[in-house]
C-alpha positions in Angstrom: 0.0 0.0 0.0 1.4 3.4 -0.9 2.4 5.8 1.9 1.7 9.0 -0.1 -1.3 10.1 2.0 0.6 9.7 5.2 3.6 11.4 3.7 1.4 14.4 2.7 0.2 14.7 6.3 3.7 14.5 7.8 6.3 16.1 5.6 5.0 19.6 6.3 5.9 19.3 9.9 9.4 18.1 9.1 10.6 20.6 6.5 10.7 23.5 8.9 12.8 22.0 11.7 14.9 24.5 13.5 13.0 27.5 12.2 11.7 28.4 15.6 15.2 29.5 16.7 15.8 31.8 13.8 14.1 34.6 11.9 11.9 33.8 8.9 14.5 34.6 6.2 17.4 33.0 8.1 15.5 29.7 8.5 15.1 29.3 4.7 17.8 27.5 2.6 20.2 29.6 0.5 20.0 29.0 -3.3 21.7 30.7 -6.1 20.3 32.4 -9.2 22.5 33.1 -12.3 21.8 35.6 -15.0 23.5 34.6 -18.2 24.1 37.9 -19.9 25.4 38.2 -23.4 29.2 37.9 -23.3 32.0 39.3 -25.3 31.6 36.7 -28.1 27.9 37.4 -28.6 27.7 39.1 -32.0 26.4 42.6 -32.2 24.3 41.6 -35.2 23.4 38.3 -36.9 23.1 34.9 -35.2 25.4 33.6 -32.4 27.2 30.3 -32.7 24.2 27.9 -32.7 26.4 24.8 -32.3 27.6 26.2 -28.9 24.2 27.2 -27.9 23.1 23.6 -28.7 25.9 22.3 -26.4 24.7 24.8 -23.7 21.2 23.4 -24.0 22.4 19.8 -23.6 24.6 20.8 -20.6 21.6 22.5 -18.9 19.5 19.4 -19.6 22.1 17.2 -17.8 22.0 19.7 -14.8 18.2 19.4 -14.7 18.3 15.7 -14.8 20.9 15.3 -11.9 19.1 17.8 -9.7 21.7 20.6 -9.8 19.4 23.0 -11.5 15.8 23.3 -10.5 14.5 26.1 -12.8 15.8 27.9 -15.8 15.1 29.3 -19.3 15.6 32.3 -21.5 14.2 35.7 -20.7 11.1 36.5 -22.8 13.0 39.2 -24.7 16.0 36.8 -25.1 18.3 39.4 -23.5 19.7 36.8 -21.0 19.2 33.3 -19.6 18.0 32.7 -16.0 19.1 29.6 -14.0 18.2 28.7 -10.4 20.7 26.2 -8.8 19.9 23.7 -6.0 23.3 24.3 -4.4 23.8 26.6 -1.4 27.6 26.5 -2.2 28.5 29.5 -4.4 31.9 28.0 -5.3 30.1 24.9 -6.7 27.8 27.1 -8.7 30.8 29.0 -10.1 32.4 25.7 -11.1 29.3 24.4 -12.8 28.9 27.7 -14.8 32.6 27.7 -15.7 32.0 24.3 -17.5 29.1 25.6 -19.6 30.2 25.4 -23.2 28.5 28.7 -24.0 30.3 30.5 -21.0 33.6 28.9 -22.1 33.0 30.3 -25.6 32.3 33.8 -24.3 28.7 33.8 -25.4 27.4 34.2 -21.9 28.8 36.0 -18.9 27.2 34.8 -15.6 26.1 37.0 -12.8 25.4 35.1 -9.6 23.0 36.1 -6.9 22.4 34.2 -3.6 19.0 34.3 -2.1 16.9 32.7 0.7 14.5 30.3 -1.1 10.9 29.9 0.0 8.5 27.4 -1.4 4.8 26.5 -0.9 5.9 23.7 1.4 7.3 26.3 3.9 3.9 27.9 4.2 2.0 24.7 5.0 0.8 24.6 8.7 2.5 21.9 10.8 0.6 18.6 11.0 -1.2 17.5 14.1 -1.1 13.8 13.9 -2.5 11.8 16.8 0.2 10.2 19.0 1.2 6.7 17.9 0.7 3.6 20.2 3.7 2.6 22.3 6.3 0.7 20.3 5.0 2.1 17.0 6.1 5.7 17.3 8.1 7.3 14.5 11.9 7.0 14.8 13.9 10.2 14.7 17.7 10.3 14.6 20.1 13.2 14.2 23.7 13.5 13.3 26.1 16.2 12.4 28.3 15.5 9.4 31.6 17.3 8.5 30.6 18.1 5.0 28.6 20.7 3.0 24.9 20.2 2.3 25.8 19.7 -1.4 28.2 16.8 -0.5 25.7 15.2 1.8 22.9 15.6 -0.7 25.0 13.7 -3.3 25.5 10.9 -0.7 21.8 10.4 -0.3 20.4 11.3 -3.8 22.7 9.6 -6.2 23.5 6.0 -6.9 27.3 6.5 -6.7 27.0 8.6 -3.5 24.7 6.2 -1.7 26.9 3.2 -2.5 29.7 4.9 -0.6 27.9 4.6 2.7 24.4 3.0 2.4 24.9 -0.3 0.7 27.2 -2.0 -1.8 24.7 -1.4 -4.6 22.1 1.4 -4.8 20.0 2.4 -7.7 18.1 5.7 -7.2 16.1 7.6 -9.8 15.8 11.1 -8.4 12.2 11.9 -9.5 8.8 11.7 -7.9 8.0 8.0 -7.9 11.4 7.2 -9.2 13.0 3.8 -8.6 14.9 3.0 -5.4 16.8 -0.2 -4.6 19.2 -0.4 -1.7 21.0 -3.8 -2.0 23.3 -5.2 0.7 23.3 -8.6 -1.1 22.9 -7.7 -4.8 23.8 -11.3 -6.0 21.1 -12.9 -3.9 17.7 -13.9 -5.4 15.1 -11.1 -5.7 13.3 -10.6 -2.5 16.4 -11.2 -0.3 18.8 -8.6 -1.6 17.9 -5.7 0.7 15.4 -2.8 0.3 13.9 -3.6 -3.1 11.2 -2.2 -5.3 10.9 1.0 -3.5 10.1 4.6 -4.8 11.3 8.1 -4.2 8.3 10.0 -2.9 9.5 13.7 -2.8 12.6 15.8 -2.7 13.9 19.3 -2.3 17.5 19.4 -3.5 20.0 19.8 -0.7 17.2 19.9 1.8 14.9 17.0 1.9 14.5 13.4 0.5 11.5 11.2 1.2 11.3 7.6 0.1 9.5 4.4 0.8 11.0 1.7 2.9 10.2 -1.9 3.7 10.7 -4.5 6.4 13.6 -7.0 6.2 12.9 -10.5 4.8 12.6 -12.1 8.3 9.4 -10.1 8.8 7.6 -11.9 6.0 4.0 -10.5 6.6 5.1 -6.9 7.0 7.7 -6.9 4.1 5.2 -6.4 1.2 3.9 -3.2 2.9 5.6 0.2 2.9 6.6 2.7 5.5 8.5 5.9 4.6 11.7 7.7 5.5 12.3 11.5 5.4 15.9 12.7 5.5 16.5 16.4 6.0 19.7 18.5 5.7 20.4 21.7 7.5 23.7 23.7 7.0 25.4 24.6 10.2 28.7 26.0 8.9 30.8 26.0 5.7 31.5 22.3 6.0 29.0 21.1 8.7 25.5 19.7 8.0 22.9 18.4 10.4 21.1 15.3 9.1 17.7 14.4 10.6 16.2 11.0 9.6 12.6 10.3 10.5 11.1 6.8 9.8 7.3 6.7 10.0 4.4 4.5 9.1 4.6 1.7 11.7 1.4 2.8 13.6 -0.5 3.4 10.3 0.3 -0.1 9.0 -0.6 -1.7 12.3 -3.9 0.1 12.3 -4.7 -1.2 8.8 -4.0 -4.8 9.9 -4.2 -5.1 13.7 -3.3 -8.7 13.6 0.2 -7.6 12.5 0.7 -5.0 15.3 3.2 -7.1 17.2 5.2 -7.7 14.0 5.3 -4.0 13.2 6.6 -3.4 16.7 9.4 -5.9 16.0 10.1 -4.1 12.7 10.3 -0.8 14.5 12.6 -2.2 17.1 14.9 -3.6 14.3 15.2 -0.2 12.7 15.8 1.5 16.0 19.0 -0.4 16.0 19.7 -0.3 12.2 19.4 3.3 11.3 22.2 4.5 13.8 24.5 2.1 11.9 23.6 3.8 8.6 24.2 7.3 9.9 27.5 6.2 11.5 28.6 5.0 8.0 27.5 8.3 6.6 29.7 10.1 9.1 32.5 7.6 8.3 32.2 8.5 4.6 33.2 12.0 5.3 35.8 11.4 8.0 37.7 8.4 6.6 36.4 7.8 3.1 33.9 5.5 1.4 32.9 2.3 3.1 34.8 -0.8 1.9 32.1 -3.2 1.5 34.3 -6.3 1.1 35.2 -6.0 4.8 33.0 -7.5 7.6 30.4 -4.9 8.8 27.5 -4.7 11.2 23.9 -5.4 10.0 22.5 -2.7 7.8 19.1 -1.1 7.6 17.0 -3.5 5.7 18.9 -6.8 5.6 
């Protein structure tokens, strides 16, 4: 059963964590907007180099697909291009723009502006869900990682990044309802490889990732059902990011099938032990390098 209705009722209360301690603007994430003004190689008359503009378009498309650009397009009078980046790191935005074929060719000269980014999600009132029964409450864990939000976001939101701390093989399609497989035993038969057949539910680049999750194979009756996980990132300093992980849905699934309530309590107890291991590996990724999966390791989150 999909967890989207529960997610819609819950994410609003999670996306604004920490905002009570700061002013309205300061609690919002920093994003970067670039104006691509006509550069020194843009002709004063006639057509610009269309081949380079085509390469620029292909480059922008790749940035959209990997989540580094969230909005963009030409001004209506074609006087410039406008690009909104997901990153809060100005140096990263500068590097991305420096690799743009049209910028390299001098067709565009970028002007970068940082701004506090608000979205409709920031205006949704906090949810008031009833308390969950004992043993079925949401799990909430928090860790501070010595890395920028952009680096931590890559670790959670890309297949390559996630395989450096989460599991030996991760396949993630960063799109609403995109595919998600987190496999600790990729060579095992389907159904016993790890967290399989899941979906990305929602994301805000460098801020929030929500995805389905399932029970380990030993909980056979609960495994076909879905709970969900929300991971949030908050920048604390230049290279320090707070990571908050919330795993919910145990109480809702137990309410659907009361005969499975005890099994869902066992599932929750399992993840209460497993998620700290995952977050410890995330921290390890940024303190001593990617996990070497060939070495013996503690149980992971959905083995």
